[in-house]
C-alpha positions as CSV (number, residue, x, y, z in Angstrom):
1,M,50.6,3.5,-18.8
2,C,48.1,1.9,-16.4
3,I,50.3,-1.2,-16.0
4,T,54.0,-0.7,-15.2
5,I,56.4,-3.6,-14.7
6,D,59.8,-3.4,-13.2
7,R,61.2,-6.5,-14.8
8,E,64.4,-6.6,-12.8
9,N,62.5,-6.8,-9.5
10,L,59.3,-8.3,-10.9
11,L,57.4,-5.4,-9.4
12,F,53.9,-4.8,-10.8
13,S,52.1,-1.5,-10.5
14,L,48.5,-1.0,-11.6
15,N,47.7,2.7,-11.8
16,T,44.3,4.3,-12.2
17,S,43.5,8.0,-12.2
18,H,43.5,8.1,-8.4
19,T,44.7,4.8,-7.1
20,T,47.7,2.4,-7.2
21,Y,47.7,-1.3,-6.7
22,Q,51.1,-2.9,-6.3
23,F,52.6,-6.4,-5.8
24,F,55.7,-8.3,-6.6
25,A,57.1,-11.8,-7.0
26,D,59.9,-12.4,-4.5
27,S,63.1,-14.4,-5.1
28,R,61.3,-17.7,-4.0
29,G,58.4,-17.1,-6.4
30,F,55.8,-16.1,-3.8
31,L,53.4,-13.4,-5.1
32,R,53.2,-10.8,-2.4
33,H,50.8,-7.8,-2.1
34,L,52.4,-4.5,-1.3
35,Y,49.9,-1.6,-1.6
36,Y,46.4,-0.6,-2.6
37,G,45.3,3.0,-2.0
38,Q,45.7,6.6,-3.2
39,R,47.9,6.9,-6.2
40,I,51.6,6.8,-5.6
41,G,52.7,6.0,-9.1
42,N,55.3,3.3,-9.6
43,F,57.3,3.9,-6.4
44,D,58.6,0.7,-5.0
45,M,56.6,0.0,-1.8
46,R,58.6,-3.0,-0.6
47,Y,60.2,-0.8,2.1
48,R,56.8,-1.1,4.0
49,E,57.2,-4.8,4.6
50,F,57.4,-5.8,8.3
51,H,59.8,-8.6,9.2
52,S,59.3,-10.6,12.4
53,D,60.1,-14.0,13.8
54,C,56.5,-14.7,14.8
55,G,56.1,-17.7,17.0
56,F,54.2,-20.7,15.7
57,S,54.1,-19.2,12.1
58,P,56.3,-21.7,10.2
59,N,58.8,-20.9,7.5
60,P,58.7,-22.4,4.0
61,G,60.9,-25.5,3.8
62,E,63.7,-24.1,1.7
63,M,63.7,-21.0,3.9
64,H,63.8,-22.7,7.3
65,T,66.8,-20.6,8.4
66,Q,65.0,-17.3,7.5
67,R,62.8,-17.3,10.5
68,D,61.4,-13.8,9.9
69,F,59.6,-15.0,6.8
70,S,56.3,-16.9,7.0
71,L,53.3,-17.1,4.7
72,D,51.3,-16.8,7.8
73,T,52.4,-13.2,8.3
74,R,53.0,-11.9,4.7
75,A,50.5,-10.1,2.5
76,Q,49.7,-12.3,-0.5
77,E,47.8,-11.9,-3.8
78,Y,46.3,-15.4,-3.7
79,T,46.9,-18.1,-1.2
80,G,47.8,-21.7,-1.6
81,C,46.7,-24.2,1.0
82,G,48.3,-26.5,3.6
83,I,51.7,-24.8,3.6
84,G,51.8,-22.7,6.7
85,D,49.3,-19.8,6.3
86,Y,46.6,-20.3,8.9
87,R,44.4,-17.3,8.0
88,I,41.4,-17.6,5.8
89,G,42.5,-18.9,2.5
90,C,41.5,-18.9,-1.2
91,L,41.8,-22.7,-1.8
92,S,40.9,-26.0,-0.4
93,L,41.6,-29.1,-2.4
94,T,42.8,-32.7,-2.6
95,N,45.4,-33.8,-5.1
96,G,45.5,-37.2,-6.8
97,D,47.8,-38.6,-4.1
98,G,45.3,-37.5,-1.4
99,S,47.4,-34.6,-0.2
100,Y,45.7,-31.2,0.6
101,S,48.6,-28.9,-0.4
102,A,49.0,-26.3,-3.1
103,D,52.1,-24.2,-3.2
104,F,52.1,-21.7,-6.1
105,R,55.2,-20.0,-7.4
106,Y,55.6,-17.3,-10.0
107,A,55.9,-18.6,-13.5
108,G,55.5,-15.5,-15.7
109,Y,53.2,-12.8,-16.8
110,A,51.5,-11.4,-19.9
111,E,50.1,-8.0,-20.8
112,L,47.0,-8.2,-22.8
113,E,45.1,-5.6,-24.9
114,G,41.6,-4.8,-23.7
115,K,39.6,-6.5,-21.1
116,Y,39.6,-10.3,-20.5
117,A,36.3,-12.3,-20.6
118,I,35.3,-15.3,-18.5
119,P,33.8,-18.2,-20.4
120,G,30.2,-18.8,-19.2
121,L,30.2,-16.0,-16.6
122,P,29.3,-12.4,-16.6
123,A,32.2,-9.9,-16.4
124,A,32.9,-6.3,-16.9
125,Y,33.6,-5.2,-20.5
126,D,35.2,-2.2,-22.1
127,N,34.3,-0.6,-25.4
128,S,36.5,2.5,-25.0
129,G,39.9,0.7,-25.5
130,S,41.3,2.2,-22.3
131,C,41.2,-1.0,-20.3
132,R,44.3,-3.2,-20.0
133,T,44.7,-6.7,-18.6
134,L,47.6,-8.2,-16.7
135,R,47.8,-11.9,-16.3
136,I,50.1,-13.4,-13.7
137,D,50.9,-17.1,-14.1
138,L,51.8,-19.3,-11.1
139,R,52.4,-23.0,-10.8
140,D,52.7,-25.7,-8.2
141,P,56.0,-27.5,-9.2
142,V,55.0,-30.8,-7.6
143,T,51.3,-31.3,-8.6
144,K,51.6,-29.2,-11.8
145,L,48.4,-27.3,-10.8
146,E,48.5,-23.9,-12.6
147,L,46.9,-20.7,-11.4
148,A,46.4,-17.7,-13.6
149,L,45.4,-14.4,-11.9
150,Y,43.7,-11.8,-14.1
151,Y,43.7,-8.1,-13.4
152,G,41.6,-5.8,-15.5
153,V,42.6,-2.1,-15.1
154,F,40.0,0.6,-15.8
155,P,42.1,3.7,-15.3
156,E,39.5,6.4,-15.7
157,Q,36.9,4.6,-13.6
158,D,39.3,3.8,-10.7
159,V,38.3,0.1,-10.8
160,I,40.5,-3.0,-10.9
161,T,38.8,-6.3,-11.7
162,R,40.1,-9.7,-10.7
163,C,39.4,-13.4,-11.3
164,A,41.4,-16.6,-11.1
165,V,41.7,-19.6,-13.4
166,L,42.9,-23.0,-12.1
167,R,44.2,-25.5,-14.7
168,N,45.2,-29.0,-14.0
169,A,48.4,-29.7,-15.9
170,G,49.1,-32.8,-13.9
171,G,48.2,-36.4,-14.5
172,S,45.5,-37.1,-12.0
173,A,42.2,-35.4,-11.0
174,V,42.2,-32.6,-8.4
175,R,39.1,-32.0,-6.3
176,L,38.4,-28.4,-5.5
177,Y,36.4,-27.7,-2.3
178,K,37.0,-24.0,-2.3
179,A,38.2,-21.8,-5.2
180,A,38.0,-18.1,-4.3
181,S,38.0,-15.3,-6.9
182,A,40.3,-12.9,-5.1
183,C,42.2,-12.1,-2.0
184,L,42.9,-8.6,-0.7
185,D,45.5,-8.2,2.1
186,L,45.8,-4.9,3.9
187,P,49.0,-5.2,6.0
188,F,48.4,-2.1,8.2
189,G,45.5,-0.2,9.8
190,K,42.3,-0.9,11.6
191,W,39.3,-1.5,9.4
192,D,35.5,-1.7,9.7
193,I,33.5,-3.9,7.3
194,L,30.2,-2.5,5.9
195,H,28.0,-5.3,4.6
196,F,24.3,-5.3,3.5
197,Q,22.1,-7.8,5.3
198,G,18.3,-8.2,5.3
199,R,15.3,-10.4,4.6
200,H,12.5,-10.7,2.0
201,C,10.9,-7.2,1.9
202,M,13.8,-5.5,3.7
203,E,16.9,-6.0,1.6
204,R,20.4,-4.5,1.7
205,M,20.3,-2.9,5.2
206,P,23.8,-1.5,5.9
207,E,25.6,-2.9,9.0
208,R,29.0,-1.6,10.0
209,I,31.2,-3.5,12.4
210,P,35.0,-3.7,13.1
211,V,36.8,-6.5,11.4
212,P,37.4,-8.9,14.3
213,H,40.3,-11.1,15.3
214,A,38.3,-14.0,13.9
215,A,36.9,-15.1,10.5
216,L,33.8,-13.0,9.8
217,T,31.7,-14.5,7.0
218,V,29.1,-12.8,4.9
219,G,27.4,-15.0,2.3
220,S,24.6,-17.1,1.0
221,D,24.1,-20.9,0.7
222,R,20.6,-20.4,-0.8
223,G,21.6,-20.9,-4.4
224,T,21.1,-17.2,-5.0
225,S,22.9,-14.1,-3.9
226,S,19.8,-13.7,-1.6
227,H,17.8,-11.2,0.3
228,Q,19.8,-12.0,3.4
229,H,23.2,-10.9,2.2
230,N,24.5,-9.0,-0.8
231,P,27.7,-10.0,-2.6
232,F,29.2,-6.5,-1.9
233,V,31.2,-5.3,1.1
234,I,33.2,-2.2,2.0
235,L,36.3,-2.0,4.2
236,A,36.5,1.4,5.8
237,A,38.8,3.2,8.2
238,P,37.0,3.8,11.5
239,E,36.9,7.5,10.8
240,T,35.4,7.1,7.3
241,C,32.0,8.8,6.7
242,E,29.9,9.7,3.8
243,E,32.2,12.4,2.4
244,F,35.7,11.7,3.9
245,G,38.0,8.9,4.6
246,V,39.5,5.8,3.0
247,C,37.4,2.9,2.0
248,Y,37.7,-0.2,-0.3
249,G,34.8,-1.7,-2.2
250,A,34.7,-5.4,-3.3
251,M,31.8,-6.6,-5.4
252,L,31.4,-10.1,-6.7
253,V,29.9,-10.5,-10.2
254,Y,27.9,-13.6,-9.4
255,S,24.3,-14.4,-8.6
256,G,24.6,-17.8,-6.9
257,S,25.8,-18.9,-3.4
258,F,28.8,-16.9,-2.4
259,K,31.1,-16.4,0.5
260,I,33.0,-13.2,1.6
261,E,35.4,-13.6,4.5
262,A,37.3,-11.0,6.5
263,E,39.8,-11.4,9.3
264,C,42.1,-9.3,11.4
265,S,45.3,-11.3,12.0
266,Q,47.5,-11.7,15.0
267,L,49.8,-9.0,13.6
268,Q,46.8,-6.6,12.9
269,S,46.8,-7.1,9.1
270,T,43.4,-7.5,7.5
271,R,42.5,-10.1,4.8
272,L,39.4,-10.2,2.6
273,V,38.6,-13.2,0.5
274,L,35.7,-13.4,-2.0
275,G,34.3,-16.2,-4.2
276,I,31.7,-19.0,-4.7
277,S,30.5,-20.5,-1.4
278,D,32.4,-23.6,-0.4
279,Q,29.4,-25.0,1.4
280,R,28.5,-28.3,-0.4
281,F,30.9,-27.3,-3.2
282,C,33.2,-29.8,-4.8
283,W,34.5,-29.5,-8.4
284,T,36.4,-32.3,-10.0
285,L,39.2,-30.9,-12.1
286,E,40.3,-33.5,-14.6
287,P,43.8,-33.4,-16.2
288,G,43.8,-30.7,-18.8
289,A,40.6,-29.1,-17.5
290,S,40.3,-25.5,-16.1
291,F,38.0,-23.9,-13.6
292,H,37.1,-20.2,-14.0
293,T,36.1,-18.2,-10.9
294,P,33.6,-15.3,-11.0
295,E,34.9,-11.8,-11.2
296,V,35.5,-9.3,-8.4
297,L,35.3,-5.5,-8.9
298,L,37.7,-3.6,-6.6
299,S,37.7,0.1,-6.0
300,C,39.4,2.4,-3.5
301,S,38.2,5.9,-2.5
302,V,39.6,8.6,-0.2
303,D,36.3,10.5,-0.6
304,G,34.3,8.4,1.8
305,F,31.3,6.2,1.1
306,G,29.8,8.7,-1.3
307,G,32.8,8.9,-3.6
308,L,33.0,5.1,-3.6
309,S,29.3,4.7,-4.4
310,R,29.4,7.0,-7.3
311,R,32.4,5.1,-8.8
312,Y,30.5,1.8,-8.6
313,Q,27.2,3.3,-9.9
314,D,29.0,4.8,-12.9
315,F,31.1,1.7,-13.5
316,L,28.2,-0.8,-13.4
317,A,26.0,1.4,-15.6
318,A,28.8,1.6,-18.3
319,H,30.7,-1.6,-18.0
320,I,28.3,-4.2,-16.5
321,C,24.9,-3.3,-17.9
322,R,24.5,-4.0,-21.6
323,G,22.1,-3.7,-24.5
324,T,19.6,-1.3,-26.0
325,F,18.2,-0.1,-22.6
326,R,21.5,0.6,-20.9
327,D,21.5,4.3,-21.6
328,T,18.0,4.9,-22.8
329,P,14.9,5.9,-20.9
330,R,12.7,3.0,-19.7
331,P,8.9,3.1,-20.2
332,I,6.7,4.3,-17.4
333,L,4.7,1.2,-16.7
334,I,1.8,0.0,-14.7
335,N,1.8,-3.6,-13.4
336,N,-1.5,-5.3,-12.7
337,W,-0.3,-7.4,-9.7
338,E,-1.6,-5.3,-6.8
339,A,-4.6,-4.3,-8.8
340,T,-5.9,-7.8,-9.6
341,Y,-3.5,-10.5,-8.3
342,F,-4.7,-13.7,-10.1
343,D,-8.3,-12.4,-10.7
344,F,-8.2,-10.9,-14.1
345,N,-9.4,-11.3,-17.7
346,S,-8.8,-9.3,-20.9
347,E,-11.7,-6.9,-20.1
348,K,-10.2,-6.0,-16.7
349,L,-6.7,-5.6,-18.1
350,C,-7.9,-3.3,-21.0
351,A,-9.9,-1.2,-18.5
352,I,-6.7,-0.7,-16.4
353,A,-4.8,0.1,-19.6
354,Q,-7.3,2.6,-20.8
355,Q,-7.3,4.5,-17.6
356,A,-3.5,4.3,-17.3
357,K,-3.1,5.7,-20.8
358,E,-5.2,8.7,-19.9
359,L,-2.9,9.4,-17.0
360,G,0.3,9.2,-19.1
361,V,1.5,5.7,-18.5
362,E,3.4,4.1,-21.4
363,M,3.2,0.3,-20.8
364,L,1.0,-2.3,-19.2
365,V,2.8,-5.3,-17.7
366,L,0.7,-8.5,-17.2
367,D,2.0,-10.3,-14.1
368,D,1.6,-13.8,-12.8
369,G,-1.4,-15.9,-13.8
370,W,-1.7,-15.7,-17.6
371,F,-0.5,-19.2,-18.4
372,G,-1.4,-22.9,-17.8
373,K,-3.6,-23.8,-14.8
374,R,-2.5,-20.7,-12.9
375,N,-5.2,-19.3,-10.7
376,S,-3.1,-19.3,-7.5
377,D,0.6,-19.8,-6.7
378,T,0.1,-23.5,-6.2
379,S,0.0,-24.7,-9.8
380,G,0.9,-24.1,-13.4
381,L,4.6,-23.1,-13.3
382,G,6.4,-24.6,-16.2
383,D,3.4,-24.7,-18.5
384,W,4.2,-21.6,-20.6
385,H,1.2,-21.7,-22.8
386,V,-1.5,-19.0,-22.7
387,N,-4.7,-19.7,-20.7
388,E,-7.1,-18.4,-23.3
389,Q,-10.1,-19.5,-21.3
390,K,-9.1,-17.2,-18.4
391,L,-8.1,-14.3,-20.6
392,G,-11.2,-14.7,-22.8
393,T,-9.1,-14.1,-25.8
394,T,-5.7,-15.0,-27.3
395,L,-2.6,-13.3,-26.1
396,T,-2.1,-11.9,-29.6
397,E,-5.6,-10.3,-29.5
398,L,-5.0,-9.0,-26.0
399,I,-1.7,-7.3,-27.0
400,Q,-3.4,-5.8,-30.1
401,R,-6.1,-4.3,-27.9
402,I,-3.5,-2.9,-25.5
403,R,-1.5,-1.5,-28.4
404,A,-4.6,0.1,-29.9
405,I,-5.1,1.9,-26.6
406,G,-1.6,3.3,-27.0
407,L,0.4,1.3,-24.5
408,D,3.3,-1.2,-25.1
409,F,2.9,-4.6,-23.5
410,G,5.1,-6.5,-21.1
411,I,4.7,-9.9,-19.4
412,W,5.8,-11.8,-16.2
413,V,7.6,-15.2,-16.3
414,E,9.3,-17.4,-13.7
415,P,11.1,-19.9,-16.0
416,E,13.5,-21.4,-13.4
417,M,10.6,-22.9,-11.3
418,V,8.1,-25.7,-11.7
419,S,4.9,-26.6,-9.8
420,Q,4.3,-30.2,-9.0
421,D,0.8,-29.5,-10.2
422,S,1.8,-28.9,-13.8
423,D,2.0,-30.7,-17.1
424,L,5.8,-30.1,-17.2
425,Y,6.4,-31.8,-13.8
426,H,4.2,-34.7,-14.7
427,A,6.1,-35.3,-17.9
428,H,9.6,-34.7,-16.4
429,P,9.7,-35.0,-12.6
430,D,13.5,-35.7,-12.9
431,W,13.9,-32.1,-14.2
432,A,13.3,-30.7,-10.7
433,L,16.1,-30.5,-8.1
434,S,15.3,-33.2,-5.6
435,V,17.2,-35.9,-3.6
436,P,16.2,-39.5,-4.6
437,G,14.1,-41.1,-1.9
438,R,13.3,-37.9,-0.2
439,T,10.3,-35.5,-0.4
440,P,11.7,-32.2,-1.5
441,A,11.2,-29.0,0.4
442,Q,8.9,-26.5,-1.4
443,G,8.9,-22.7,-1.3
444,R,5.9,-20.8,-2.5
445,S,4.5,-24.3,-3.5
446,Q,7.1,-24.8,-6.1
447,L,10.3,-26.7,-7.0
448,V,13.4,-25.5,-8.8
449,L,14.2,-26.8,-12.3
450,D,17.6,-28.3,-12.8
451,L,19.3,-25.8,-15.1
452,S,22.6,-27.6,-14.8
453,R,21.0,-29.9,-17.4
454,K,21.3,-28.8,-21.0
455,E,18.0,-30.3,-22.0
456,V,16.2,-28.1,-19.4
457,V,17.9,-25.0,-20.7
458,E,17.0,-25.9,-24.2
459,Y,13.4,-26.5,-23.2
460,L,13.2,-23.1,-21.5
461,Y,14.9,-21.3,-24.4
462,G,12.5,-22.9,-26.8
463,V,9.3,-21.9,-25.0
464,L,10.5,-18.4,-24.1
465,A,12.0,-17.6,-27.5
466,G,8.8,-18.9,-29.1
467,L,6.7,-16.6,-26.9
468,L,8.8,-13.6,-27.8
469,R,9.0,-14.4,-31.5
470,S,5.2,-14.8,-31.9
471,H,4.0,-11.9,-29.8
472,D,4.7,-8.1,-29.7
473,I,6.2,-8.2,-26.2
474,R,8.4,-5.2,-25.3
475,Y,9.2,-6.1,-21.6
476,V,9.8,-9.3,-19.6
477,K,9.8,-9.4,-15.8
478,W,11.9,-12.5,-14.9
479,D,11.0,-13.7,-11.4
480,M,12.6,-16.3,-9.2
481,N,10.6,-16.9,-6.0
482,R,12.4,-19.4,-3.8
483,S,15.8,-20.4,-2.5
484,L,17.4,-23.6,-3.7
485,S,17.3,-26.7,-1.6
486,D,17.5,-30.5,-2.2
487,V,20.3,-29.7,-4.7
488,F,20.8,-32.9,-6.5
489,S,21.1,-33.3,-10.3
490,R,20.2,-36.6,-11.9
491,S,22.5,-35.7,-14.8
492,L,25.6,-35.8,-12.6
493,P,27.3,-38.9,-11.0
494,P,27.5,-39.1,-7.2
495,E,31.1,-37.8,-7.0
496,R,30.2,-34.6,-8.9
497,Q,27.0,-33.6,-7.0
498,G,29.1,-30.8,-5.5
499,E,29.1,-29.1,-8.9
500,A,25.3,-28.9,-9.2
501,A,24.7,-25.5,-7.6
502,H,27.3,-23.7,-9.7
503,R,26.4,-25.5,-12.8
504,Y,22.8,-24.4,-12.2
505,M,24.0,-20.8,-12.2
506,L,26.0,-21.4,-15.4
507,G,22.8,-22.7,-17.0
508,V,20.9,-19.6,-15.9
509,Y,23.5,-17.4,-17.4
510,D,23.6,-19.4,-20.6
511,L,19.8,-19.1,-21.0
512,L,19.9,-15.3,-20.3
513,E,22.7,-14.7,-22.7
514,R,20.9,-16.4,-25.5
515,L,17.6,-14.7,-24.9
516,T,18.9,-11.2,-24.4
517,A,21.1,-11.5,-27.5
518,E,18.2,-12.7,-29.7
519,F,15.7,-10.1,-28.4
520,P,17.6,-6.8,-27.9
521,Q,14.4,-4.9,-28.4
522,V,12.9,-6.4,-25.2
523,L,13.6,-4.8,-21.8
524,F,14.3,-7.6,-19.3
525,E,13.8,-6.8,-15.7
526,G,15.2,-9.2,-13.0
527,C,13.3,-10.1,-9.9
528,S,13.7,-12.7,-7.2
529,G,10.9,-12.0,-4.7
530,G,12.0,-8.4,-5.2
531,G,15.7,-8.0,-4.4
532,G,16.8,-11.6,-3.8
533,R,19.2,-11.5,-6.7
534,F,20.1,-7.8,-6.9
535,D,23.7,-8.2,-7.9
536,A,26.2,-7.3,-10.6
537,G,25.9,-10.8,-12.2
538,M,22.2,-10.2,-12.9
539,L,22.8,-6.6,-14.1
540,Y,24.9,-8.0,-16.9
541,Y,21.7,-9.4,-18.4
542,F,19.0,-7.2,-16.8
543,P,19.5,-3.4,-16.9
544,Q,17.1,-3.1,-14.1
545,I,16.0,-5.3,-11.1
546,W,12.9,-5.1,-9.0
547,C,14.4,-3.6,-5.8
548,S,12.0,-5.2,-3.3
549,D,8.6,-6.7,-2.9
550,D,8.1,-4.1,-0.2
551,T,6.6,-1.2,-2.0
552,D,5.8,0.9,1.2
553,A,7.4,4.2,0.4
554,V,8.7,4.7,4.0
555,E,10.3,1.3,4.1
556,R,11.7,1.9,0.6
557,L,13.7,4.9,1.9
558,K,15.9,2.4,3.8
559,I,15.9,-0.2,1.1
560,Q,16.9,2.2,-1.6
561,Y,19.4,3.9,0.7
562,G,21.3,0.6,1.2
563,T,21.0,-0.3,-2.5
564,S,22.6,3.0,-3.5
565,F,26.0,2.2,-1.9
566,G,26.9,-0.1,-4.8
567,Y,24.2,0.0,-7.5
568,P,23.1,2.6,-10.1
569,I,19.8,4.3,-9.4
570,R,18.6,3.6,-13.0
571,T,18.8,-0.1,-12.3
572,V,16.4,0.1,-9.3
573,G,12.9,-1.1,-10.0
574,S,10.6,1.3,-8.1
575,H,6.8,1.8,-8.3
576,V,4.1,3.9,-6.7
577,S,1.9,1.2,-5.2
578,A,-1.6,0.9,-3.8
579,C,-2.5,2.4,-0.4
580,P,-3.0,1.4,2.3
581,N,0.2,-0.5,1.4
582,H,-0.4,-4.2,0.8
583,Q,2.7,-5.2,2.7
584,T,2.6,-3.0,5.8
585,G,-0.9,-1.4,5.9
586,R,0.6,2.0,6.1
587,T,-1.1,5.0,4.5
588,T,1.3,7.4,2.7
589,S,0.3,10.3,0.5
590,L,0.4,9.7,-3.3
591,H,2.8,12.7,-3.5
592,T,5.3,11.1,-1.2
593,R,5.0,7.7,-2.8
594,G,5.8,9.4,-6.1
595,I,8.9,11.2,-4.8
596,V,10.3,7.9,-3.5
597,A,9.5,5.9,-6.6
598,M,11.2,8.5,-8.9
599,S,14.5,7.3,-7.5
600,G,14.5,4.4,-9.9
601,S,12.8,3.1,-13.0
602,F,9.5,4.7,-12.3
603,G,6.1,3.0,-12.6
604,Y,2.8,2.1,-10.9
605,E,1.5,-1.0,-9.1
606,L,-2.2,-0.2,-8.4
607,D,-5.7,0.0,-10.0
608,P,-6.1,3.5,-11.5
609,Q,-9.9,3.0,-11.7
610,K,-10.1,3.2,-7.9
611,L,-8.4,6.6,-7.7
612,S,-10.2,9.8,-7.1
613,E,-10.0,12.6,-9.6
614,E,-7.6,14.5,-7.4
615,E,-5.4,11.4,-7.2
616,K,-5.5,11.0,-11.0
617,E,-4.4,14.6,-11.5
618,E,-1.6,14.0,-9.0
619,I,-0.4,11.0,-11.1
620,R,-0.5,13.2,-14.3
621,R,1.7,15.7,-12.5
622,Q,4.1,13.0,-11.3
623,I,4.5,11.5,-14.7
624,C,5.2,15.0,-16.2
625,Q,7.7,15.7,-13.4
626,F,9.5,12.3,-13.8
627,R,9.9,12.9,-17.6
628,R,11.4,16.2,-16.8
629,H,13.8,14.8,-14.2
630,R,14.5,11.4,-15.8
631,D,17.8,12.3,-17.4
632,L,19.0,13.9,-14.2
633,I,18.0,10.9,-12.1
634,F,19.3,8.3,-14.5
635,F,22.6,9.9,-15.6
636,G,23.4,12.4,-12.7
637,D,25.4,11.8,-9.6
638,Y,23.6,10.5,-6.5
639,Y,24.2,11.9,-3.0
640,R,22.9,10.6,0.3
641,L,22.3,13.7,2.4
642,T,21.2,11.9,5.5
643,N,21.6,8.4,7.0
644,A,18.2,6.7,6.4
645,M,19.1,4.1,9.0
646,T,19.8,6.4,11.9
647,D,18.3,9.9,11.2
648,D,14.8,9.5,12.6
649,Y,13.4,12.9,11.6
650,F,13.7,13.1,7.8
651,T,15.5,11.4,4.9
652,A,17.1,13.5,2.2
653,W,18.9,12.6,-1.0
654,Q,19.9,14.5,-4.2
655,F,20.8,14.1,-7.8
656,A,23.3,16.5,-9.5
657,A,24.1,16.7,-13.2
658,K,27.7,15.7,-13.9
659,D,28.3,19.1,-15.4
660,G,26.8,20.9,-12.4
661,S,23.9,22.3,-14.5
662,A,21.0,21.1,-12.3
663,A,20.2,19.4,-9.1
664,L,17.1,17.6,-7.7
665,L,16.5,17.6,-4.0
666,N,14.2,15.0,-2.4
667,V,13.1,15.0,1.3
668,V,10.6,12.8,3.2
669,V,9.7,13.5,6.8
670,V,9.4,10.1,8.5
671,A,8.6,11.6,12.0
672,P,6.8,14.9,11.9
673,K,7.2,16.9,15.1
674,A,5.2,19.4,17.1
675,N,7.1,22.8,17.4
676,P,9.5,21.4,14.9
677,Y,13.1,22.2,14.5
678,P,14.2,23.2,11.0
679,I,14.8,20.7,8.2
680,H,18.1,22.0,6.8
681,V,20.3,20.3,4.2
682,Q,23.5,21.1,2.3
683,L,23.4,20.3,-1.4
684,K,26.3,18.6,-3.2
685,G,27.8,18.5,-6.7
686,L,27.1,22.1,-7.7
687,Q,29.5,24.7,-9.1
688,P,30.4,27.1,-6.3
689,E,30.7,30.2,-8.5
690,A,27.5,29.5,-10.5
691,L,24.0,30.9,-9.8
692,Y,21.0,28.5,-9.5
693,R,17.3,29.2,-9.8
694,E,14.8,27.1,-7.8
695,T,12.4,26.4,-10.5
696,E,9.1,26.6,-8.5
697,S,9.7,29.7,-6.5
698,G,12.1,31.4,-8.9
699,S,14.5,32.2,-6.0
700,V,18.2,32.4,-6.9
701,Y,21.1,31.1,-4.9
702,S,24.8,30.6,-5.5
703,G,26.2,27.1,-5.7
704,A,28.5,27.9,-2.8
705,A,25.6,29.1,-0.7
706,L,23.6,25.9,-1.3
707,M,26.5,23.6,-0.6
708,H,28.1,25.4,2.3
709,G,25.3,27.5,3.8
710,G,22.6,25.0,2.9
711,Y,18.9,25.1,2.2
712,T,16.1,25.3,4.7
713,L,12.8,23.7,3.9
714,P,9.3,24.9,4.9
715,I,7.6,23.3,7.8
716,M,5.9,20.0,6.7
717,T,3.2,18.3,8.7
718,G,0.9,15.3,8.3
719,D,1.7,11.6,7.7
720,Y,5.1,11.3,6.0
721,P,5.1,14.5,4.0
722,G,7.5,14.8,1.1
723,F,9.2,17.6,-0.7
724,Q,11.0,17.8,-4.0
725,C,12.6,20.8,-5.8
726,R,14.8,21.4,-8.7
727,F,17.7,23.9,-9.1
728,E,18.9,24.9,-12.5
729,R,22.1,26.9,-13.3
730,I,21.3,30.3,-14.8
């Protein structure tokens, strides 16, 4: 049983294949965390609790004589507020009487079959029948505010999911200023936090620092999960490395503004709290109403960062991603953006398609500029009707011509945005987020549509569903090219404006749910200026996300390295782009660009008509190689063999089939050296006793030799040379 309950002691043990999570309800009804770590079964871990009369840490009123008990020093499953715990908390609110307190006490539990769902929000699912749900009910006896904590236990995947539901069972409204999804208290040990910071064109850069004796915050108030911070962190013991050591992952399944806080307390315990950002958040909870928080995915590994990453990669691929394309190969595509930008017509597009078909490409994607008055990024957003004058034909006729060439057809949209220079804005200026009496800030010359309004969601659903119903479109690239500002909804009264940002995100999810359900044959790719919304919430609707607008292969080594800590390789949108690179001006060989782009959903972002015959032949070889390796890349285990952030000579990574039958080694030299020292790597994930043939040379090695003795590469010189080889079990 993955959920075991000692009813006499109200001790709850959640067991997965390799981990145990344990907590209990004490005699006063406080829900207290005991243990999360390597599996210990159902052994009662209450013996670990530390009791101390800690000065200036108050005792609950009914326990004032028990001075060694304070909520300020005890590990908890979810905190109340205003009752003597001064660490970072889960809640901030005001009750109907103006008080700021919430004091939750245990009120019961329920074991539920299968995996819980969250209304209006993405969440992990289970089709195998192995997941079980535990619900813990708590209640404030004074205000009648109820709290339900949900735990989804995935035993084989070593993942525990969490969310919270607040229900107002009292007689007056409660105003929520903060409502976190989960709290994780680690009562002992020193911990580092690994988070993933960045900027546009350089997302998810790992940064590791000790958890300080202060509240450390990772988050976004941009209305999106953002390029700057990712809603995923890892707590790691100081000695933890890629292959060894204890670490805890915590990933928020949410795509809007978020907040993750970590703090080392006065008694050296560590607390982690995750949820929606409380900046400008205020949710009015009327009597009888409920508020559902987003989900958190927790996992613990004693096999270092690599073991934790592979758990998250497998879990997201199987229990977050959905739909037809979850487990199937994606088309090798060519996108016209870097080939033409806004300067195209049907003849140019067909010429690109014809050449791409001859090289082995399977799909043409028409990027920005096909609709409305859209010849630059200053106009036209919101007017989703085809600009036939620009194309020189109808969209139907263009698609027919592309299909006749032998390629499928995809298209770019940016539905959440509107240009002030557009028919939509002129007709409905109130549909854009803006503060009355103020000139709104613009990003990329555009405003954000207010998707908290049902009529806006209905409009977008109508035009997008109409586009997909009337045209043979197999792929949609869904972009979102600015952060939210001037967040004010004209559909909400003044006292509820603090709900606008979260209601916007609920509107986005509603729109995506309807479209992806109606058009399962369409591959939807997410994008937000590249990786500005690369998160588990988006992966619930999009089985792949454009990893970054930076397509420079050398820069991508770091971007894809950081992304791999939490996200499946098959979800990473990665293309071979034009050279010199349009973002950095760097010149990198087509061979190396191909190796890097193969670690993702492979494609091209260039004009094939400008390639030499030698380059065209290289692309033909790349496409053949990718088709050969695709199953290994998409469904194998991923290993980081070097640290792309600190190893300044070369970057190496590897894929291994889960049954140990094959491996694909990839290396890029980022700083070639005169009189070089050897490039030597140790492979992972092979069967020690098996023999493996390197497919190009025919040389044979044992799995043990490759993993323990390693593999030495030939000398590579030039600008950013790359190397790729495959080993197959004999």
